[in-house]
N, C-alpha and C positions, 0 to 999 in steps of 0.2 A: 478709431477715435479714442484718445486717451482722456481719462478723468483729470480735470484741472488740479485736483488736490493730491493726486497720487499717480505718478507716471506708470506705475505697474498695474493700475486698474484700467481696463479697456472695455469698450463696447463690443460685445461678441455677436456673432450672427445668430439668428433664430433657428431653432431646431423644430422642424415641422413634421407631424405625423399625419398620415392620410388614412382615414377610416371609412367604412361603409359596407354595404351589402355586396356579396359576391356578384361579379359580372356587371356592376354599376359603373365600371370604367376607371377605377383607381389607377391601375397599372398603365393603361393607355394614356391617362392624363399625365402621369409622371414621364412616360416615354416621350410625349410631345415636349414636355418641359426640358428634359435633358438630352433630347435628340438621339436617343438610343432605343433599342427594342429588346426587352427581356421576356415578354409574355410568351413568345414562341418557344422558349426553352423550358417552359414549365409544364409538368404533367397536367393534362386536362385543361390547359390554359389558365390554371390557377396558380398565383404566386405562392410558393410554399416555404420560402425562406425570407427572413427579414434582410433587407439591404438598405444601405444608407448612401445618399448621393448628394453632392455639393454642386450648386449652380450659382450663377451670378446674374443679377437683374438690377438695372439702373446703377451699376457700379458697386452693388452691395451683394454679399454672399448670403445664401440660404441653404441650410442642410435639410434634406428630406429623408425621413425614415419611412420606408415602404413596408407596410404590414399586410399580411395575408387577410383576405376577406372571408375565407372558408370558415364555417362555424366551428370546426374542430380546433381552430387556432385562437380561441378567445383569450387564452393565457398570453399568447404572443402579442395580441392586440393591446392587452392591458399593459404589458411591459413597454411596448412602443409608446403608449401615451405617457407613461411615467417619466421617460427620458426627455419628452418633448416639451417645448415652450408653448407651441400653438398647434391646434388640430384643424384639419380640413375634413368635414363630414361630406362625403360624396353620396349624392342621392340621384338616381336616374329619373329624369322627368317623365319617362314613359312607363315606369313601374312604381314610382313613388316610394313610400316608406315600407320596408320589409322587416322581417324579424331581426336580421343582423344589423339593420339600421338602428333599431331600438337598442340592441346590445351596444353598438358603437356609441350611441348617445349616453348610455349609462357609464361606459368606460371614460368618456370625455369628462362627464360631470364629476365622476369620482376622482379623476385626476386634478380637477379644479383648475383647468387651463382655458384660456380664451380660444374660441374657435370660429371658423368661417364655414358656411354651408355652400358647397359647390353643387348647384342643380345642373346635373350633367345630361348629355345626350339631348339637348334642346332642339337639335336639328332633325330628330326623328319625327315621323308622321304622327305617332300617337303621343307625342310629348304634351304634357299638361302641367305647366309651371305653377299655375294658380292652385290646382288640386294638390300638388306636391307641397306647396307652402301651407295649405290648410291642414294636410295630414301631419306635417311637422308640428304645427301648432297644437294639435290634439295630443302630441307626444312631448309637450312642454318645451318646444323649440320655436320661439316666436321671432321671425326674421324682421329686420328693420322696416321693410316695406309693408309689413302687417302690423306695425306699431310696436315692435319689439326692439331688442338690443343686439341681436345676432346678425352680423353682416352676411349677405348672400350674393353670389355671382352666378349668372347663367352661363354655362360652359358647354363646349363641344370638344371633347378630347381629340377627336379625329380631325376636326377642322381648325382647331386652335382658338375657337370663339371664347372670349372672356378670360383667356389665360393671362394676358398682361395685367388685366384688372385684378385678377386673383393674386398675382405676385405683388402688385402694388399694395393690396390690402394686408398681405403678410408683413411687408416692410413697415407699414403704418402701425400695425398692432405691435410689432417688435419695438418700434421707437417708443410707443406708449408704455410698454412693459419695462423699458430701460434695462435691458439685459447686460450684465457686467461680468467680468472675470478678472482674476488676479494672475498675471503672467509671471509673477515672481515665485509662484509656488510650483511644486511638482504636479504633474498632470493627474487629474481624477476624472472619473466618468463611469460609464456603464458598458458592459460587454453585451453586444446585441446578437452576436453569432459566434460559433466556434466549431471547429472540425479538425480531423486528423489528416494531414497530407502525408502520403507515403514517402515522398522525397524530403520534404521540409519539416515534418513533425507537426506539433500542435500549432494551429493558426486561429487567431481570434480577431473578429471584427468588433471595433469599439468606437464609441464617440466620447471625445474629451469634453467635459462640461465645465471644467475650470482648470487653471494652471496650464503648464506646457509639458508635453511628453517628448522625451528625446531618445534618440538611438543610444544604446548602452545603458539606459536607465534600468534600475531594478524595478520590476512591476509585480504587484501581488494583489490577489483577491481572496475571497473566503475559500475557494476551492483549488487554487493553484498559484504558483509564483514562477519567476524566471528573470533572465536578463534579456532585454530587447536586442535581438540580432539584426532585425530589419523592420522598417516602417514603410508602408506603401499607402498611397492615396486610394480612394475608392475605385479609380480607374487604372490602378496598377503602377503608378509612377512612384519611384523611390523618394522617400522623405528623410530629412535629418531630424526634423521636429514636427510636432503636431500641435496646432494652436487650439484654443477653446472653440467649441462647436464643430470642430473638424472631425469627420469620420476617417478611420484608417484601418489598415490590416496590420497585425503585429505577429511577428515570428519570434519565439524565444521562451514561451511558457514551457515548463518542464512536463506538464500534462495538459490535456484539454480542459480549459476552465468552464465553469457552468454559465450558461446564458442567463443574463439578468443580474449577475454579480456586479457589485460596485468595485472598481479597481482603484488602486493608488500607486503613484510612483514613489520610489524610495531612493535614498542616497546610498544605502548599504544593504547587503543581503540580510544582515542581522535584524534590521528594522522590519524588513519584509517578512522574515520568518516569524517574528513576534506577532505580526498582524494576521498572517495566514492561519486559518483553522486547520491544524494538522490532524485531520481525521478523514479516513476514507468514507465515502457515502455508504450509509447502512443499507442493507437489503430492504427493499420496499415490501412490506407485508400489508396487504389490503384487508385481509380477513383472517382471524385466528383459526387454528385447526379445530375442527369439530368432528366428533366421532362419526356423525351421520352425514358428513359432507366430504366430497372429493375435492381435491385441489389441482388446478392446472398450473404447472410450473413453466415459466417461460424465461428465455434469455433474449433480451431486446437489444438489437444492434441497429444504429441509424447512421446516416452519412454525416449529419451535423447535429450539434446540441439543440439548435433551434427546432429541429424536427422531433427530437427525443422528448422535450418537455410537453408539447401538446398531445403526443401519443400516450404518454403516461397518464395525462389528465383524463383523456377520454376512456382509457381502460379502467380507471378507478370508478367511473360512472356505470360500468356494466353491472347488471343485476347479478348478485352472488349469493342468492338465498340457497341454491342447491349445489353450486360449484364455486369454490373460492378461487381467486386468481392471485398468484404470487410471482412477482418479477424478481428473479434471483440476481440478475445482472442487467444494468442498463448502461450501455456504453456507446461511444462514437467510434466508428471504424469498421473495417471488414471483419468477417467471421474468422476466428483463429482456432488453432488446435486446442488451445486452453478452453475455448467455448464448448467444443465438442466433448472434452473431458468432463466439464461441469455438467453438461446435459446428460452424459452417461451416469454420472454419480447421483444426480438428482431426478432422473427420469423426466427431463425437461424438453420442451420444444424450443427451437430457435426461430425467432421472428426477426426478419431482416427488412429494413426500410431503406431502399435506394443504396444498398451496399452490395459489393461483389462477393461471390463465392468462387475462389479459384479451384481449378480442377482437382488438386490434391486434397483440399478440404472437402470437396464434394464426394470424392471417392471414400474418404475416411468416414463421412457421415453415413453414406450408404452401407459401408462395411459394418458400422456400429449400430445401424438401424436408428439413426437420429434424424428426426424430421426437421428440415429447414424450409420455412415458408418465406418467399420473397415478395415484396410489395413495392409499388411506386406511388400509390395513392392511399392516403390515410383511411378513407372510408372503406376501401377494400381490405386493408389490414384489420380494421375493427370487425368487419364481417368474418374474416378468417379466424380471428380469435374466438368470436362467438360460436362458430362451428366447432372448434376444438373443445370448447366448454360443454356444448351440447352432447358431444361424443362421450363425455365422462358421466353424464347423468345416468344413474342406474334406473332402468325401467321400473315403473311402479307396477306391482302386481294387483290386478283387480279381480276379485272373486265374485261370481254371480251364481247364487243358489237357484237351482231349477225346480227340483221336487224330491219326493221321498217315496220309497217302495218298501213294503213289508215282505220279507222273505217267507214264502209258503213251502217251497221244496228245494232240496239240493239234489240235483239229478246226477251230477258227474263231478269228480275231483281228480285232477292229475297234476302233480307238481304245484306250480303257482297259478294254475288255471282251474276255473269251475264253471259249470252251467247250472244256473239256478232259475227258479220260477217264483213270481210274486205278483202282488197287486200294487198299482200306483195309488198311494193314499194322500199325497199332497202335490200340487203343482203339476209339472210335466217332466218328461224324460227325453233327452236327445241322444242319438247315437254318438259315441265318442266321448261322452261326458266323463269327468273324474268322479270317483266314488269314495265316500267315507263309510266305514262300517261302524254302526252305532249299536252297542249292546249294553242293555241295562242303563241307558242314558249316557254312556261314555263312548268316545271314539276309540276303537280298539285296533283299527288298521285302515289302510288306504289302498286304492288301486284304480283301474280304469276299465271302462266297458269296451270290448273289442267286437261286439256284435249284439243285435237285438232282434227278437222274433215276436210276432203276434199272429196267433192262429196258424202257426207253422210257416209263416211267410216273413222274410226279412223286411223290417221297417226301420225308419229313421227317427220316428217320433211317436210318443205315447202320452196320454193324458190321464187325469184322475179317473180311477175305477177300472182302467184297462188292466187286464191280466197279461203279462208278458214273460218271455224267457230272455235271459241275458247271458252273454259270455263274459266272464270276469277274469281279470288278470291282476294279482296283487300280492301283498306281503302277509296277508292274514286270511285264514280260512273262514268263509262265511258259514253261518249256522242258521237253522230254521228260527223264525221269530226275530232275527236281526232286522234292524232298519237300515236301509241303504240311502245315504244322502247323495244326490247327484248335483254336480256343479261344474262350471267352466271357469277357466282362468285366462285373462287377457293381460296384456302389458301396455303401459302408456308412459311417455316421457313428459307429459304435460302436467 
């Protein structure tokens, strides 16, 4: 529909983001809407990449942005809400409000966009719609049936219950929002995914929010630029142009662009070059070097930029009081020989998320003794890095003083060994303890006990006022009237 005052101003389709707690049915709901199934292809059943899909309802188009529900992806959820016009907050009726539901509410409110509550899984035996609404109210989400202003729909993603009503509500809100775009302009929008394809090179998934993006346009964002070689719809069909609110896949960037970057189309490469920030991403340093702290150096490789961002985010939140964490490189793509060389030079570990290590690289890493850790699930990656950090913690030495003995006799001396007799004057003495030799108030040498006798019998323990003989081995000769201080040393990483 065109604006009556300007033929170039059109009504665009709403861009909808789906948010909520993990396992509350967001992906299943989208699957039902678009009649496809993506959940089975995801590790652990959790959607780990942002995807965008376009559907048609009542003759009108709607674009959905599917964001992950896993808590490690809060950055991705925030980005999804930023590009969207409308949000759907999915809450399972059998589990009600969870921690990630609260996070999603905060994301929606900070984005300041209208939203709909989809109370999902209403067909389950333990479903309690009223309790869910009450719990939402305690979190400052008051639905219309409770006297508030937020529309809600009872849904079952598996059975399709409430889905037509949900889509009707989206179109109603979109009409009220009066979403417009200017098709006389070059396309602008947001990059929501990017990765490196071995055959085709850098690929970016993006949504055009205004203007029109065409094949052969020059495209640029803060992290990359290029000339569009091909455009594809979300389901892989070739396109000559992309209209406002339409998601698409772009081939032609000179390097993989950063997810979340705003892009623009340009008429010439010169204009694009002026726009693009010509600066390689600096090395991420989370903690400055400290003399008393070790640092774990890692090279981070991921399959797509949408994975890279949340991984970096959760790694920055790791405690680093004793061991610092430095990411020397964070890149999309498989592990390369250059990565191995960097790891050798910097004594780094390579952390790989959903990327392949070919046999030649594997052999090189083994030959050079470079550790490569591969992960498919972000939580496992996080735990793996934590283990590496703990391995670097220098054990703390804990000294426990036991007791003291006054030397009365020196019976035998040969080399660095002696047999002496004395009386325990403080505390107690255990066999195998470490010994400090104290003479005239100063420590003059150290050694260890290699045997202990009392009444000509081997013993393991002696207490105050006991007279004992000990076999000593150390770097200083013991003399009569010396005080021997007995202690034990233990280690701890806590």
